[in-house]
C-alpha positions as a LaTeX table, in Angstrom:
\begin{tabular}{lrrr}
\hline
Residue & $x$ (\AA) & $y$ (\AA) & $z$ (\AA) \\
\hline
Gln1 & 0.21 & 0.00 & $-0.05$ \\
Leu2 & 1.47 & 2.98 & $-0.60$ \\
Gln3 & 1.81 & 5.91 & 1.81 \\
Leu4 & 2.44 & 9.51 & 1.39 \\
Val5 & 3.62 & 11.92 & 3.57 \\
Glu6 & 3.27 & 15.28 & 3.67 \\
Ser7 & 5.35 & 18.30 & 5.46 \\
Gly8 & 6.09 & 21.64 & 5.09 \\
Gly9 & 2.77 & 23.57 & 6.44 \\
Arg10 & 3.70 & 26.45 & 8.73 \\
Leu11 & 1.95 & 29.99 & 9.87 \\
Val12 & 3.71 & 32.88 & 7.41 \\
Gln13 & 2.77 & 35.88 & 6.53 \\
Ala14 & 0.76 & 37.49 & 3.68 \\
Gly15 & 3.07 & 37.85 & 0.53 \\
Gly16 & 5.19 & 35.43 & 1.77 \\
Ser17 & 6.04 & 31.73 & 0.38 \\
Leu18 & 6.39 & 28.08 & 1.40 \\
Arg19 & 7.15 & 24.82 & $-0.23$ \\
Leu20 & 5.02 & 21.99 & 0.82 \\
Ser21 & 6.74 & 18.18 & 0.39 \\
Cys22 & 4.94 & 14.93 & $-0.16$ \\
Ala23 & 7.01 & 11.74 & 0.08 \\
Ala24 & 5.77 & 8.61 & $-1.36$ \\
Pro25 & 9.20 & 5.54 & $-0.01$ \\
Gly26 & 8.95 & 2.64 & $-0.66$ \\
Arg27 & 7.36 & 2.24 & $-4.11$ \\
Thr28 & 7.90 & 3.06 & $-7.21$ \\
Phe29 & 7.54 & 6.82 & $-7.24$ \\
Ser30 & 7.04 & 7.56 & $-10.91$ \\
Asn31 & 4.49 & 4.69 & $-12.00$ \\
Tyr32 & 2.01 & 7.72 & $-10.33$ \\
Ala33 & 0.51 & 10.64 & $-11.15$ \\
Met34 & 0.70 & 13.16 & $-8.46$ \\
Gly35 & $-1.78$ & 15.76 & $-6.90$ \\
Trp36 & $-2.77$ & 18.30 & $-4.18$ \\
Phe37 & $-5.75$ & 19.70 & $-2.60$ \\
Arg38 & $-7.35$ & 21.78 & $-0.14$ \\
Pro39 & $-10.50$ & 21.99 & 1.23 \\
Ala40 & $-12.87$ & 24.57 & 0.26 \\
Pro41 & $-16.52$ & 25.70 & 1.47 \\
Gly42 & $-19.17$ & 23.40 & 0.07 \\
Lys43 & $-16.58$ & 21.26 & $-1.30$ \\
Glu44 & $-14.67$ & 18.72 & 0.93 \\
Arg45 & $-11.04$ & 19.15 & $-0.90$ \\
Glu46 & $-10.44$ & 21.37 & $-3.72$ \\
Phe47 & $-8.23$ & 20.67 & $-6.73$ \\
Val48 & $-5.25$ & 22.62 & $-6.21$ \\
Ala49 & $-2.55$ & 21.31 & $-8.82$ \\
Ala50 & $-1.56$ & 17.88 & $-10.47$ \\
Val51 & 1.41 & 16.49 & $-12.28$ \\
Ser52 & 2.05 & 14.12 & $-14.59$ \\
Lys53 & 3.96 & 10.62 & $-13.88$ \\
Asn54 & 6.77 & 11.79 & $-15.73$ \\
Gly55 & 6.50 & 15.42 & $-14.73$ \\
Glu56 & 6.16 & 16.52 & $-18.33$ \\
Ser57 & 3.07 & 17.80 & $-17.47$ \\
Thr58 & 1.23 & 20.22 & $-14.81$ \\
Tyr59 & $-2.52$ & 21.28 & $-13.80$ \\
Tyr60 & $-3.47$ & 24.24 & $-11.97$ \\
Ala61 & $-6.64$ & 25.38 & $-10.63$ \\
Asp62 & $-7.42$ & 29.17 & $-11.51$ \\
Ser63 & $-7.44$ & 30.71 & $-8.30$ \\
Ile64 & $-3.59$ & 29.29 & $-7.68$ \\
Lys65 & $-2.30$ & 29.86 & $-11.17$ \\
Gly66 & 0.66 & 31.94 & $-11.58$ \\
Arg67 & 1.46 & 31.56 & $-7.87$ \\
Phe68 & 2.06 & 28.43 & $-7.20$ \\
Ile69 & 4.43 & 25.52 & $-8.93$ \\
Ile70 & 4.34 & 21.50 & $-8.62$ \\
Ser71 & 7.09 & 19.71 & $-9.52$ \\
Arg72 & 7.98 & 16.19 & $-8.72$ \\
Asp73 & 11.86 & 14.87 & $-7.91$ \\
Thr74 & 11.93 & 10.81 & $-8.79$ \\
Ala75 & 15.23 & 10.36 & $-7.16$ \\
Lys76 & 13.69 & 11.92 & $-4.00$ \\
Lys77 & 10.06 & 10.29 & $-4.62$ \\
Thr78 & 8.93 & 13.54 & $-3.54$ \\
Val79 & 6.38 & 15.71 & $-5.03$ \\
Tyr80 & 6.38 & 19.49 & $-4.00$ \\
Leu81 & 4.22 & 22.32 & $-3.87$ \\
Gln82 & 6.05 & 25.85 & $-3.70$ \\
Met83 & 3.44 & 28.27 & $-2.54$ \\
Asn84 & 4.67 & 32.34 & $-3.49$ \\
Ser85 & 2.16 & 35.28 & $-2.90$ \\
Leu86 & 0.46 & 33.45 & $-0.42$ \\
Leu87 & $-2.79$ & 35.25 & 0.61 \\
Pro88 & $-4.55$ & 34.50 & 3.69 \\
Glu89 & $-7.44$ & 32.71 & 2.09 \\
Asp90 & $-4.87$ & 30.26 & 1.35 \\
Thr91 & $-4.81$ & 29.33 & 4.64 \\
Ala92 & $-6.09$ & 25.30 & 4.77 \\
Val93 & $-4.94$ & 21.73 & 5.30 \\
Tyr94 & $-3.15$ & 20.59 & 2.33 \\
Tyr95 & $-3.75$ & 16.81 & 0.78 \\
Cys96 & $-1.57$ & 14.91 & $-1.25$ \\
Asn97 & $-2.82$ & 12.03 & $-3.68$ \\
Ala98 & $-1.32$ & 9.77 & $-5.50$ \\
His99 & $-2.39$ & 7.22 & $-8.22$ \\
Gly100 & $-1.51$ & 5.81 & $-11.80$ \\
Ser101 & $-4.06$ & 7.68 & $-13.43$ \\
Leu102 & $-4.03$ & 11.54 & $-13.54$ \\
Thr103 & $-7.46$ & 11.85 & $-14.14$ \\
Val104 & $-8.02$ & 9.92 & $-11.51$ \\
Val105 & $-6.18$ & 12.46 & $-9.62$ \\
Lys106 & $-7.65$ & 15.07 & $-10.69$ \\
Arg107 & $-11.20$ & 13.85 & $-9.40$ \\
Thr108 & $-9.84$ & 13.34 & $-5.91$ \\
Gly109 & $-9.15$ & 9.60 & $-6.22$ \\
Gly110 & $-6.15$ & 7.53 & $-4.85$ \\
Val111 & $-4.36$ & 7.26 & $-2.02$ \\
Trp112 & $-3.88$ & 10.49 & 0.01 \\
Gly113 & $-1.48$ & 11.72 & 2.89 \\
Gln114 & $-2.84$ & 12.85 & 6.18 \\
Gly115 & $-2.11$ & 16.70 & 5.57 \\
Thr116 & $-0.25$ & 19.51 & 6.17 \\
Gln117 & $-1.60$ & 23.04 & 7.86 \\
Val118 & $-0.59$ & 26.05 & 6.23 \\
Thr119 & $-1.78$ & 29.62 & 7.71 \\
Val120 & $-1.21$ & 32.40 & 6.10 \\
Ser121 & $-1.42$ & 35.68 & 8.52 \\
Ser122 & $-2.87$ & 39.49 & 7.06 \\
\hline
\end{tabular}
């Protein structure tokens, strides 16, 4: 069973930056597309970003496009979410997920991590 471990969340001031990490140790990392989600009003989890298995394709929600960057490091078996120009409304628990299908990832399927808390103060 694939396990995901998120880290990097903390308190940061508006306008600041954070990098979240999601590690997937012990399995064939390159077999999985990966994504990041956060809760939103009326939704358990709102899509933030996703990356294909080989890292060549990335997808972003309109609300964070141009501010967040998703990437992956196959050697470290980790996916990252670089968060820049943070806003108070970015405050949330951020979850990563993984599945062999990018479509499933983007539709909130697959295996989930436990989440990491990001708090942006105004």
